[in-house]
Structures are given as structure tokens and as C-alpha cells.
C-alpha positions as CSV (number, residue, x, y, z in Angstrom):
1,M,0.0,0.0,0.0
2,A,1.3,3.4,-0.9
3,R,2.1,5.8,1.9
4,K,0.4,9.1,2.2
5,S,2.7,12.1,1.7
6,T,3.2,14.2,4.8
7,A,3.4,18.0,4.8
8,R,7.0,19.1,5.3
9,S,8.1,22.4,6.5
10,E,11.1,23.8,4.7
11,F,13.3,26.0,6.7
12,V,15.7,28.8,5.5
13,M,18.8,29.4,7.6
14,F,20.0,33.0,8.4
15,D,23.0,34.6,9.9
16,V,22.1,37.3,12.3
17,F,24.3,40.3,13.1
18,Y,23.7,42.3,16.2
19,V,24.6,46.0,17.0
20,D,27.1,44.9,19.7
21,G,29.1,43.1,17.0
22,S,28.1,39.6,17.9
23,Q,26.7,37.1,15.3
24,R,24.6,34.0,15.5
25,S,24.6,31.6,12.6
26,N,22.0,29.2,11.1
27,R,18.9,30.6,12.7
28,K,15.9,28.8,11.3
29,V,12.9,30.6,9.7
30,D,9.9,28.7,8.2
31,G,10.1,29.0,4.5
32,N,6.3,29.6,4.3
33,L,6.8,32.9,6.0
34,L,9.1,34.3,3.3
35,G,7.7,36.1,0.3
36,G,10.3,34.8,-2.2
37,L,14.0,34.8,-2.6
38,D,14.5,38.5,-2.1
39,S,11.9,39.2,0.6
40,D,13.7,38.6,3.9
41,E,11.9,41.4,5.9
42,T,9.4,38.8,7.2
43,A,12.4,36.6,8.2
44,K,13.8,39.5,10.3
45,A,10.4,39.9,12.0
46,A,10.3,36.1,12.8
47,I,13.9,36.2,14.2
48,E,13.0,39.3,16.3
49,E,10.1,37.3,17.7
50,Q,12.4,34.4,18.5
51,D,14.8,36.9,20.2
52,R,12.0,38.1,22.4
53,L,11.3,34.6,23.6
54,I,15.0,33.7,24.4
55,P,15.4,36.1,27.4
56,E,12.3,34.7,29.0
57,K,13.8,31.2,28.9
58,S,17.5,31.8,29.4
59,G,17.6,35.0,31.4
60,L,20.0,36.6,29.0
61,P,19.3,40.1,27.8
62,S,17.9,40.5,24.3
63,L,20.0,42.2,21.6
64,E,19.1,44.6,18.8
65,I,19.4,43.1,15.3
66,K,21.7,45.1,13.0
67,S,21.2,43.0,9.9
68,I,20.4,39.5,8.6
69,K,21.5,37.5,5.6
70,R,20.8,34.0,4.3
71,S,23.4,31.5,5.5
72,G,25.8,30.3,2.8
73,K,25.7,33.5,0.8
């Protein structure tokens, strides 16, 4: 019997650069949120939302994002 195909989420990886000079690599953003290859503003909003949740769990202060770029570019 053939298997049913399952819905798969595709993630796009981003490098995030912060105003204090630090960098975090390979941050995942759901590919469905992105509006195409050049529309990464929604990715920045998603990463900012992730960054708001991190201090709640880790106790580390949140950092302001300077810029983002897709990993591997």
C-alpha cells in the first residue's frame, strides 16, 4: 500500500548580526513565511520574535538586530 505524503516544513537558515558586533549563525525561519528569494523582511520579524522569547527562557538580555543574511551567501 502506498504511503500518504506528509506535509513538510522547509526552513531557511539565516546569519544574524547584532549591533554589539556579535553574530549568531544558522537561525531557522519557516520558508512559508518568506515572500520569495529576495523578501527577507518577514524573516527579520520572525527572528526578532524568537529573540523576544529567548530572554524569557534563558535570562540573557535581548540584543538589537543590525542585519540578517541567508546562510551560505
